[in-house]
PDB file of N, CA, C and O in Angstrom:
ATOM      1  N   UNK A   1       8.553   5.679 -13.425  1.00  0.00           N
ATOM      2  CA  UNK A   1       8.676   3.842 -12.856  1.00  0.00           C
ATOM      3  C   UNK A   1       8.622   4.542 -11.477  1.00  0.00           C
ATOM      4  O   UNK A   1       9.043   5.641 -11.117  1.00  0.00           O
ATOM      5  N   UNK A   2       7.891   3.437 -10.741  1.00  0.00           N
ATOM      6  CA  UNK A   2       7.291   3.703  -9.381  1.00  0.00           C
ATOM      7  C   UNK A   2       8.503   3.169  -8.584  1.00  0.00           C
ATOM      8  O   UNK A   2       9.236   2.538  -9.346  1.00  0.00           O
ATOM      9  N   UNK A   3       9.012   3.204  -7.204  1.00  0.00           N
ATOM     10  CA  UNK A   3      10.071   3.685  -7.068  1.00  0.00           C
ATOM     11  C   UNK A   3       9.447   2.426  -5.749  1.00  0.00           C
ATOM     12  O   UNK A   3       8.649   2.951  -4.973  1.00  0.00           O
ATOM     13  N   UNK A   4       9.728   0.964  -5.477  1.00  0.00           N
ATOM     14  CA  UNK A   4       9.595  -0.134  -4.290  1.00  0.00           C
ATOM     15  C   UNK A   4      10.822   0.244  -2.897  1.00  0.00           C
ATOM     16  O   UNK A   4      10.540  -0.096  -1.748  1.00  0.00           O
ATOM     17  N   UNK A   5      11.878   0.822  -3.154  1.00  0.00           N
ATOM     18  CA  UNK A   5      12.075   1.396  -1.631  1.00  0.00           C
ATOM     19  C   UNK A   5      11.430   2.037  -0.812  1.00  0.00           C
ATOM     20  O   UNK A   5      11.001   1.779   0.312  1.00  0.00           O
ATOM     21  N   UNK A   6      11.369   3.394  -1.836  1.00  0.00           N
ATOM     22  CA  UNK A   6      10.249   4.769  -1.595  1.00  0.00           C
ATOM     23  C   UNK A   6       8.875   4.311  -1.165  1.00  0.00           C
ATOM     24  O   UNK A   6       8.343   5.000  -0.295  1.00  0.00           O
ATOM     25  N   UNK A   7       8.323   3.449  -1.544  1.00  0.00           N
ATOM     26  CA  UNK A   7       7.367   3.288  -0.891  1.00  0.00           C
ATOM     27  C   UNK A   7       7.189   2.175   0.225  1.00  0.00           C
ATOM     28  O   UNK A   7       6.206   2.207   0.965  1.00  0.00           O
ATOM     29  N   UNK A   8       8.050   1.300   0.319  1.00  0.00           N
ATOM     30  CA  UNK A   8       8.166   0.431   1.720  1.00  0.00           C
ATOM     31  C   UNK A   8       8.628   1.499   2.562  1.00  0.00           C
ATOM     32  O   UNK A   8       8.924   0.970   3.633  1.00  0.00           O
ATOM     33  N   UNK A   9       8.826   2.651   2.615  1.00  0.00           N
ATOM     34  CA  UNK A   9       9.680   3.920   3.589  1.00  0.00           C
ATOM     35  C   UNK A   9       8.162   4.247   3.876  1.00  0.00           C
ATOM     36  O   UNK A   9       7.590   3.893   4.907  1.00  0.00           O
ATOM     37  N   UNK A  10       7.686   4.823   3.051  1.00  0.00           N
ATOM     38  CA  UNK A  10       6.363   6.037   2.905  1.00  0.00           C
ATOM     39  C   UNK A  10       5.476   4.268   4.025  1.00  0.00           C
ATOM     40  O   UNK A  10       5.035   4.347   5.171  1.00  0.00           O
ATOM     41  N   UNK A  11       5.501   3.155   3.279  1.00  0.00           N
ATOM     42  CA  UNK A  11       4.362   2.244   4.355  1.00  0.00           C
ATOM     43  C   UNK A  11       5.086   2.090   5.685  1.00  0.00           C
ATOM     44  O   UNK A  11       4.460   1.880   6.724  1.00  0.00           O
ATOM     45  N   UNK A  12       6.226   2.182   5.649  1.00  0.00           N
ATOM     46  CA  UNK A  12       6.296   1.411   7.492  1.00  0.00           C
ATOM     47  C   UNK A  12       6.348   2.986   8.096  1.00  0.00           C
ATOM     48  O   UNK A  12       5.657   2.974   9.115  1.00  0.00           O
ATOM     49  N   UNK A  13       6.675   3.793   7.960  1.00  0.00           N
ATOM     50  CA  UNK A  13       6.243   5.088   8.390  1.00  0.00           C
ATOM     51  C   UNK A  13       4.475   5.248   8.455  1.00  0.00           C
ATOM     52  O   UNK A  13       4.447   6.396   8.897  1.00  0.00           O
ATOM     53  N   UNK A  14       4.168   5.166   8.425  1.00  0.00           N
ATOM     54  CA  UNK A  14       2.680   5.090   8.033  1.00  0.00           C
ATOM     55  C   UNK A  14       1.058   4.470   8.687  1.00  0.00           C
ATOM     56  O   UNK A  14       0.140   4.662   9.485  1.00  0.00           O
ATOM     57  N   UNK A  15       1.759   3.380   7.331  1.00  0.00           N
ATOM     58  CA  UNK A  15       0.729   2.324   7.838  1.00  0.00           C
ATOM     59  C   UNK A  15       0.184   1.656   8.921  1.00  0.00           C
ATOM     60  O   UNK A  15      -0.888   1.535   9.513  1.00  0.00           O
ATOM     61  N   UNK A  16       1.653   1.160   8.967  1.00  0.00           N
ATOM     62  CA  UNK A  16       2.588   0.283  10.243  1.00  0.00           C
ATOM     63  C   UNK A  16       1.703   1.173  11.529  1.00  0.00           C
ATOM     64  O   UNK A  16       1.325   0.512  12.496  1.00  0.00           O
ATOM     65  N   UNK A  17       1.406   2.650  11.483  1.00  0.00           N
ATOM     66  CA  UNK A  17       1.001   3.130  12.792  1.00  0.00           C
ATOM     67  C   UNK A  17      -0.541   2.374  13.111  1.00  0.00           C
ATOM     68  O   UNK A  17      -0.958   2.487  14.263  1.00  0.00           O
ATOM     69  N   UNK A  18      -1.248   1.737  12.275  1.00  0.00           N
ATOM     70  CA  UNK A  18      -2.521   1.535  11.933  1.00  0.00           C
ATOM     71  C   UNK A  18      -2.606  -0.144  12.028  1.00  0.00           C
ATOM     72  O   UNK A  18      -3.572  -0.628  12.619  1.00  0.00           O
ATOM     73  N   UNK A  19      -2.011  -0.659  11.686  1.00  0.00           N
ATOM     74  CA  UNK A  19      -1.845  -2.505  11.246  1.00  0.00           C
ATOM     75  C   UNK A  19      -0.294  -2.855  10.730  1.00  0.00           C
ATOM     76  O   UNK A  19       0.581  -2.270  10.092  1.00  0.00           O
ATOM     77  N   UNK A  20      -0.484  -4.279  11.446  1.00  0.00           N
ATOM     78  CA  UNK A  20       0.372  -4.989  10.782  1.00  0.00           C
ATOM     79  C   UNK A  20       0.376  -5.303   8.883  1.00  0.00           C
ATOM     80  O   UNK A  20      -0.319  -4.726   8.047  1.00  0.00           O
ATOM     81  N   UNK A  21       1.308  -6.293   8.680  1.00  0.00           N
ATOM     82  CA  UNK A  21       1.242  -7.319   7.443  1.00  0.00           C
ATOM     83  C   UNK A  21       0.512  -8.043   7.547  1.00  0.00           C
ATOM     84  O   UNK A  21       0.169  -8.429   6.430  1.00  0.00           O
ATOM     85  N   UNK A  22      -0.293  -8.797   8.751  1.00  0.00           N
ATOM     86  CA  UNK A  22      -1.455  -9.535   8.624  1.00  0.00           C
ATOM     87  C   UNK A  22      -2.319  -9.390   7.614  1.00  0.00           C
ATOM     88  O   UNK A  22      -2.400 -10.157   6.655  1.00  0.00           O
ATOM     89  N   UNK A  23      -3.163  -8.146   7.849  1.00  0.00           N
ATOM     90  CA  UNK A  23      -3.627  -7.455   6.843  1.00  0.00           C
ATOM     91  C   UNK A  23      -3.283  -7.991   5.168  1.00  0.00           C
ATOM     92  O   UNK A  23      -4.237  -8.480   4.562  1.00  0.00           O
ATOM     93  N   UNK A  24      -2.112  -7.907   4.540  1.00  0.00           N
ATOM     94  CA  UNK A  24      -2.218  -8.461   3.476  1.00  0.00           C
ATOM     95  C   UNK A  24      -1.586  -9.719   3.163  1.00  0.00           C
ATOM     96  O   UNK A  24      -1.126  -9.944   2.043  1.00  0.00           O
ATOM     97  N   UNK A  25      -1.547 -10.554   4.120  1.00  0.00           N
ATOM     98  CA  UNK A  25      -1.517 -12.195   4.543  1.00  0.00           C
ATOM     99  C   UNK A  25      -2.030 -12.521   4.752  1.00  0.00           C
ATOM    100  O   UNK A  25      -1.509 -13.615   4.971  1.00  0.00           O
ATOM    101  N   UNK A  26      -3.471 -12.668   5.108  1.00  0.00           N
ATOM    102  CA  UNK A  26      -4.748 -13.303   5.778  1.00  0.00           C
ATOM    103  C   UNK A  26      -5.505 -13.638   4.358  1.00  0.00           C
ATOM    104  O   UNK A  26      -5.428 -13.144   3.233  1.00  0.00           O
ATOM    105  N   UNK A  27      -6.334 -14.792   4.975  1.00  0.00           N
ATOM    106  CA  UNK A  27      -6.879 -15.585   3.588  1.00  0.00           C
ATOM    107  C   UNK A  27      -8.322 -14.753   3.398  1.00  0.00           C
ATOM    108  O   UNK A  27      -9.148 -15.044   2.533  1.00  0.00           O
ATOM    109  N   UNK A  28      -8.404 -14.154   3.931  1.00  0.00           N
ATOM    110  CA  UNK A  28      -9.678 -13.456   3.567  1.00  0.00           C
ATOM    111  C   UNK A  28      -9.691 -11.753   2.821  1.00  0.00           C
ATOM    112  O   UNK A  28     -10.557 -10.917   2.562  1.00  0.00           O
ATOM    113  N   UNK A  29      -8.581 -11.835   2.719  1.00  0.00           N
ATOM    114  CA  UNK A  29      -8.099 -10.564   2.752  1.00  0.00           C
ATOM    115  C   UNK A  29      -9.361 -10.029   1.673  1.00  0.00           C
ATOM    116  O   UNK A  29     -10.090 -10.878   1.161  1.00  0.00           O
ATOM    117  N   UNK A  30      -9.587  -8.334   1.329  1.00  0.00           N
ATOM    118  CA  UNK A  30     -10.485  -8.126   0.037  1.00  0.00           C
ATOM    119  C   UNK A  30     -10.188  -7.380  -0.262  1.00  0.00           C
ATOM    120  O   UNK A  30     -10.936  -6.442   0.015  1.00  0.00           O
ATOM    121  N   UNK A  31      -8.705  -6.937  -1.198  1.00  0.00           N
ATOM    122  CA  UNK A  31      -7.900  -6.652  -2.120  1.00  0.00           C
ATOM    123  C   UNK A  31      -7.987  -7.683  -3.246  1.00  0.00           C
ATOM    124  O   UNK A  31      -7.391  -8.698  -2.884  1.00  0.00           O
ATOM    125  N   UNK A  32      -8.462  -7.802  -4.376  1.00  0.00           N
ATOM    126  CA  UNK A  32      -8.565  -8.800  -5.720  1.00  0.00           C
ATOM    127  C   UNK A  32      -8.022  -8.076  -6.675  1.00  0.00           C
ATOM    128  O   UNK A  32      -8.170  -8.512  -7.817  1.00  0.00           O
ATOM    129  N   UNK A  33      -7.379  -7.000  -6.523  1.00  0.00           N
ATOM    130  CA  UNK A  33      -6.726  -6.588  -8.104  1.00  0.00           C
ATOM    131  C   UNK A  33      -5.996  -5.626  -7.579  1.00  0.00           C
ATOM    132  O   UNK A  33      -6.365  -5.066  -6.546  1.00  0.00           O
ATOM    133  N   UNK A  34      -4.652  -5.234  -8.325  1.00  0.00           N
ATOM    134  CA  UNK A  34      -4.488  -3.975  -8.350  1.00  0.00           C
ATOM    135  C   UNK A  34      -5.140  -2.136  -8.099  1.00  0.00           C
ATOM    136  O   UNK A  34      -4.659  -1.081  -7.686  1.00  0.00           O
ATOM    137  N   UNK A  35      -6.656  -2.674  -8.707  1.00  0.00           N
ATOM    138  CA  UNK A  35      -7.428  -1.515  -9.204  1.00  0.00           C
ATOM    139  C   UNK A  35      -7.735  -0.831  -7.829  1.00  0.00           C
ATOM    140  O   UNK A  35      -7.536   0.363  -7.601  1.00  0.00           O
ATOM    141  N   UNK A  36      -8.407  -2.033  -6.660  1.00  0.00           N
ATOM    142  CA  UNK A  36      -8.700  -2.153  -5.364  1.00  0.00           C
ATOM    143  C   UNK A  36      -7.288  -1.649  -4.823  1.00  0.00           C
ATOM    144  O   UNK A  36      -7.304  -0.651  -4.102  1.00  0.00           O
ATOM    145  N   UNK A  37      -6.339  -2.120  -5.046  1.00  0.00           N
ATOM    146  CA  UNK A  37      -4.961  -2.036  -4.148  1.00  0.00           C
ATOM    147  C   UNK A  37      -4.681  -0.724  -4.253  1.00  0.00           C
ATOM    148  O   UNK A  37      -3.922  -0.255  -3.405  1.00  0.00           O
ATOM    149  N   UNK A  38      -5.229   0.166  -5.314  1.00  0.00           N
ATOM    150  CA  UNK A  38      -4.823   1.554  -5.349  1.00  0.00           C
ATOM    151  C   UNK A  38      -5.782   2.732  -4.451  1.00  0.00           C
ATOM    152  O   UNK A  38      -5.444   3.749  -3.846  1.00  0.00           O
ATOM    153  N   UNK A  39      -7.063   2.113  -4.663  1.00  0.00           N
ATOM    154  CA  UNK A  39      -8.619   2.915  -4.165  1.00  0.00           C
ATOM    155  C   UNK A  39      -8.113   2.662  -2.642  1.00  0.00           C
ATOM    156  O   UNK A  39      -8.283   3.757  -2.107  1.00  0.00           O
ATOM    157  N   UNK A  40      -7.628   1.859  -1.768  1.00  0.00           N
ATOM    158  CA  UNK A  40      -7.220   0.998  -0.262  1.00  0.00           C
ATOM    159  C   UNK A  40      -6.199   2.237   0.190  1.00  0.00           C
ATOM    160  O   UNK A  40      -6.203   2.939   1.201  1.00  0.00           O
ATOM    161  N   UNK A  41      -5.277   2.216  -1.036  1.00  0.00           N
ATOM    162  CA  UNK A  41      -3.737   2.922  -0.428  1.00  0.00           C
ATOM    163  C   UNK A  41      -4.454   4.317  -0.421  1.00  0.00           C
ATOM    164  O   UNK A  41      -4.262   5.169   0.446  1.00  0.00           O
ATOM    165  N   UNK A  42      -5.421   4.469  -1.636  1.00  0.00           N
ATOM    166  CA  UNK A  42      -5.597   6.365  -1.247  1.00  0.00           C
ATOM    167  C   UNK A  42      -6.478   6.570  -0.170  1.00  0.00           C
ATOM    168  O   UNK A  42      -6.286   7.631   0.425  1.00  0.00           O
ATOM    169  N   UNK A  43      -7.364   5.878   0.241  1.00  0.00           N
ATOM    170  CA  UNK A  43      -7.918   5.698   1.366  1.00  0.00           C
ATOM    171  C   UNK A  43      -7.551   5.811   2.587  1.00  0.00           C
ATOM    172  O   UNK A  43      -7.974   6.626   3.407  1.00  0.00           O
ATOM    173  N   UNK A  44      -6.418   4.650   2.799  1.00  0.00           N
ATOM    174  CA  UNK A  44      -5.349   4.710   4.330  1.00  0.00           C
ATOM    175  C   UNK A  44      -4.653   6.016   4.338  1.00  0.00           C
ATOM    176  O   UNK A  44      -4.305   6.512   5.410  1.00  0.00           O
ATOM    177  N   UNK A  45      -4.383   6.731   2.955  1.00  0.00           N
ATOM    178  CA  UNK A  45      -2.928   7.762   3.033  1.00  0.00           C
ATOM    179  C   UNK A  45      -3.757   8.635   3.956  1.00  0.00           C
ATOM    180  O   UNK A  45      -3.517   8.953   5.120  1.00  0.00           O
ATOM    181  N   UNK A  46      -5.130   9.058   2.919  1.00  0.00           N
ATOM    182  CA  UNK A  46      -6.187   9.666   3.949  1.00  0.00           C
ATOM    183  C   UNK A  46      -5.980   9.794   5.288  1.00  0.00           C
ATOM    184  O   UNK A  46      -5.214  10.691   5.641  1.00  0.00           O
ATOM    185  N   UNK A  47      -6.519   9.056   6.173  1.00  0.00           N
ATOM    186  CA  UNK A  47      -6.946   8.485   7.367  1.00  0.00           C
ATOM    187  C   UNK A  47      -5.747   9.011   8.109  1.00  0.00           C
ATOM    188  O   UNK A  47      -5.893   9.813   9.032  1.00  0.00           O
ATOM    189  N   UNK A  48      -4.574   8.581   7.730  1.00  0.00           N
ATOM    190  CA  UNK A  48      -3.496   9.288   8.597  1.00  0.00           C
ATOM    191  C   UNK A  48      -2.677   9.983   8.675  1.00  0.00           C
ATOM    192  O   UNK A  48      -1.572   9.865   9.205  1.00  0.00           O
ATOM    193  N   UNK A  49      -3.595  11.577   7.631  1.00  0.00           N
ATOM    194  CA  UNK A  49      -2.728  12.476   7.421  1.00  0.00           C
ATOM    195  C   UNK A  49      -1.335  12.586   6.555  1.00  0.00           C
ATOM    196  O   UNK A  49      -0.646  13.573   6.299  1.00  0.00           O
ATOM    197  N   UNK A  50      -1.200  11.395   6.249  1.00  0.00           N
ATOM    198  CA  UNK A  50      -0.242  11.882   4.848  1.00  0.00           C
ATOM    199  C   UNK A  50      -0.746  12.326   3.274  1.00  0.00           C
ATOM    200  O   UNK A  50      -1.625  12.014   2.472  1.00  0.00           O
ATOM    201  N   UNK A  51       0.140  13.047   3.355  1.00  0.00           N
ATOM    202  CA  UNK A  51       0.152  13.999   1.849  1.00  0.00           C
ATOM    203  C   UNK A  51       1.418  13.702   1.109  1.00  0.00           C
ATOM    204  O   UNK A  51       2.555  14.158   0.989  1.00  0.00           O
ATOM    205  N   UNK A  52       0.506  12.495   0.570  1.00  0.00           N
ATOM    206  CA  UNK A  52       1.299  11.819  -0.898  1.00  0.00           C
ATOM    207  C   UNK A  52       1.043  12.382  -1.866  1.00  0.00           C
ATOM    208  O   UNK A  52       0.036  13.053  -2.092  1.00  0.00           O
ATOM    209  N   UNK A  53       1.791  12.203  -2.439  1.00  0.00           N
ATOM    210  CA  UNK A  53       1.643  12.470  -4.159  1.00  0.00           C
ATOM    211  C   UNK A  53       1.245  11.507  -5.317  1.00  0.00           C
ATOM    212  O   UNK A  53       1.867  10.490  -5.009  1.00  0.00           O
ATOM    213  N   UNK A  54       0.591  11.237  -6.439  1.00  0.00           N
ATOM    214  CA  UNK A  54       0.384  10.900  -6.889  1.00  0.00           C
ATOM    215  C   UNK A  54       1.572   8.915  -6.993  1.00  0.00           C
ATOM    216  O   UNK A  54       1.391   7.701  -6.906  1.00  0.00           O
ATOM    217  N   UNK A  55       2.772  10.027  -7.242  1.00  0.00           N
ATOM    218  CA  UNK A  55       3.725   9.202  -6.821  1.00  0.00           C
ATOM    219  C   UNK A  55       3.769   8.490  -6.137  1.00  0.00           C
ATOM    220  O   UNK A  55       3.813   7.263  -6.230  1.00  0.00           O
ATOM    221  N   UNK A  56       3.763   9.219  -5.238  1.00  0.00           N
ATOM    222  CA  UNK A  56       4.215   8.203  -3.555  1.00  0.00           C
ATOM    223  C   UNK A  56       3.421   7.240  -3.430  1.00  0.00           C
ATOM    224  O   UNK A  56       3.852   6.127  -3.128  1.00  0.00           O
ATOM    225  N   UNK A  57       1.426   7.593  -3.743  1.00  0.00           N
ATOM    226  CA  UNK A  57       0.389   6.482  -3.719  1.00  0.00           C
ATOM    227  C   UNK A  57       1.078   4.995  -4.919  1.00  0.00           C
ATOM    228  O   UNK A  57       1.027   3.853  -4.464  1.00  0.00           O
ATOM    229  N   UNK A  58       1.662   5.223  -6.373  1.00  0.00           N
ATOM    230  CA  UNK A  58       2.416   4.541  -6.650  1.00  0.00           C
ATOM    231  C   UNK A  58       3.589   3.826  -6.131  1.00  0.00           C
ATOM    232  O   UNK A  58       3.692   2.604  -6.245  1.00  0.00           O
ATOM    233  N   UNK A  59       4.200   4.331  -5.741  1.00  0.00           N
ATOM    234  CA  UNK A  59       5.296   3.701  -5.025  1.00  0.00           C
ATOM    235  C   UNK A  59       4.643   2.599  -3.851  1.00  0.00           C
ATOM    236  O   UNK A  59       4.651   1.379  -4.020  1.00  0.00           O
ATOM    237  N   UNK A  60       4.221   3.117  -2.936  1.00  0.00           N
ATOM    238  CA  UNK A  60       2.835   2.633  -2.274  1.00  0.00           C
ATOM    239  C   UNK A  60       3.249   1.013  -2.708  1.00  0.00           C
ATOM    240  O   UNK A  60       4.059   0.104  -2.529  1.00  0.00           O
ATOM    241  N   UNK A  61       1.930   1.459  -3.468  1.00  0.00           N
ATOM    242  CA  UNK A  61       0.949   0.081  -3.720  1.00  0.00           C
ATOM    243  C   UNK A  61       1.711  -0.642  -4.885  1.00  0.00           C
ATOM    244  O   UNK A  61       1.059  -1.537  -5.423  1.00  0.00           O
ATOM    245  N   UNK A  62       2.771  -0.454  -5.294  1.00  0.00           N
ATOM    246  CA  UNK A  62       3.834  -1.159  -6.080  1.00  0.00           C
ATOM    247  C   UNK A  62       4.703  -2.295  -5.178  1.00  0.00           C
ATOM    248  O   UNK A  62       4.887  -3.484  -5.433  1.00  0.00           O
ATOM    249  N   UNK A  63       5.290  -1.279  -3.724  1.00  0.00           N
ATOM    250  CA  UNK A  63       5.933  -2.430  -2.935  1.00  0.00           C
ATOM    251  C   UNK A  63       4.686  -2.894  -2.410  1.00  0.00           C
ATOM    252  O   UNK A  63       4.662  -4.061  -2.800  1.00  0.00           O
ATOM    253  N   UNK A  64       3.751  -2.715  -1.835  1.00  0.00           N
ATOM    254  CA  UNK A  64       2.994  -3.399  -1.428  1.00  0.00           C
ATOM    255  C   UNK A  64       2.091  -4.697  -2.967  1.00  0.00           C
ATOM    256  O   UNK A  64       1.623  -5.828  -3.097  1.00  0.00           O
ATOM    257  N   UNK A  65       2.243  -4.003  -3.398  1.00  0.00           N
ATOM    258  CA  UNK A  65       1.531  -5.535  -4.420  1.00  0.00           C
ATOM    259  C   UNK A  65       3.489  -6.737  -4.799  1.00  0.00           C
ATOM    260  O   UNK A  65       3.709  -7.938  -4.644  1.00  0.00           O
ATOM    261  N   UNK A  66       4.156  -5.904  -5.159  1.00  0.00           N
ATOM    262  CA  UNK A  66       5.625  -6.900  -5.414  1.00  0.00           C
ATOM    263  C   UNK A  66       6.431  -7.729  -4.062  1.00  0.00           C
ATOM    264  O   UNK A  66       7.359  -8.534  -4.153  1.00  0.00           O
ATOM    265  N   UNK A  67       5.585  -7.128  -2.525  1.00  0.00           N
ATOM    266  CA  UNK A  67       5.860  -7.961  -1.470  1.00  0.00           C
ATOM    267  C   UNK A  67       4.461  -8.911  -0.867  1.00  0.00           C
ATOM    268  O   UNK A  67       4.616  -9.810  -0.041  1.00  0.00           O
ATOM    269  N   UNK A  68       3.423  -8.620  -1.306  1.00  0.00           N
ATOM    270  CA  UNK A  68       2.818  -9.417  -0.777  1.00  0.00           C
ATOM    271  C   UNK A  68       1.667  -9.871  -2.242  1.00  0.00           C
ATOM    272  O   UNK A  68       1.270 -11.000  -1.953  1.00  0.00           O
ATOM    273  N   UNK A  69       1.168  -9.548  -3.299  1.00  0.00           N
ATOM    274  CA  UNK A  69       0.110  -9.099  -3.748  1.00  0.00           C
ATOM    275  C   UNK A  69       0.486 -10.490  -5.010  1.00  0.00           C
ATOM    276  O   UNK A  69       0.093 -11.629  -5.264  1.00  0.00           O
ATOM    277  N   UNK A  70       1.432  -9.544  -5.488  1.00  0.00           N
ATOM    278  CA  UNK A  70       1.814 -10.294  -6.637  1.00  0.00           C
ATOM    279  C   UNK A  70       0.495 -10.385  -7.935  1.00  0.00           C
ATOM    280  O   UNK A  70       0.082 -11.435  -8.426  1.00  0.00           O
ATOM    281  N   UNK A  71       0.058  -9.094  -8.258  1.00  0.00           N
ATOM    282  CA  UNK A  71      -0.898  -9.619  -8.864  1.00  0.00           C
ATOM    283  C   UNK A  71      -0.192  -8.891 -10.466  1.00  0.00           C
ATOM    284  O   UNK A  71       0.690  -8.103 -10.806  1.00  0.00           O
ATOM    285  N   UNK A  72      -1.243  -9.757 -11.084  1.00  0.00           N
ATOM    286  CA  UNK A  72      -0.340  -9.771 -13.072  1.00  0.00           C
ATOM    287  C   UNK A  72      -0.815  -8.893 -13.517  1.00  0.00           C
ATOM    288  O   UNK A  72      -0.547  -8.566 -14.673  1.00  0.00           O
TER     289      UNK A  72
END
């Protein structure tokens, strides 16, 4: 099971180095589903040099989905 609080911690420590939360709330966002969100998180964590496990990625995806996207 994904840990939303851990996902938030990872997100805040890594993702916010490159962008704020406006990328999640803009009208023209290109993430259209949970699979696309997972792929983007995987790309981004490599770009910032984070060494995340599959569980870490799942935690960040769950945090983003719960906080911003609300995919079904």
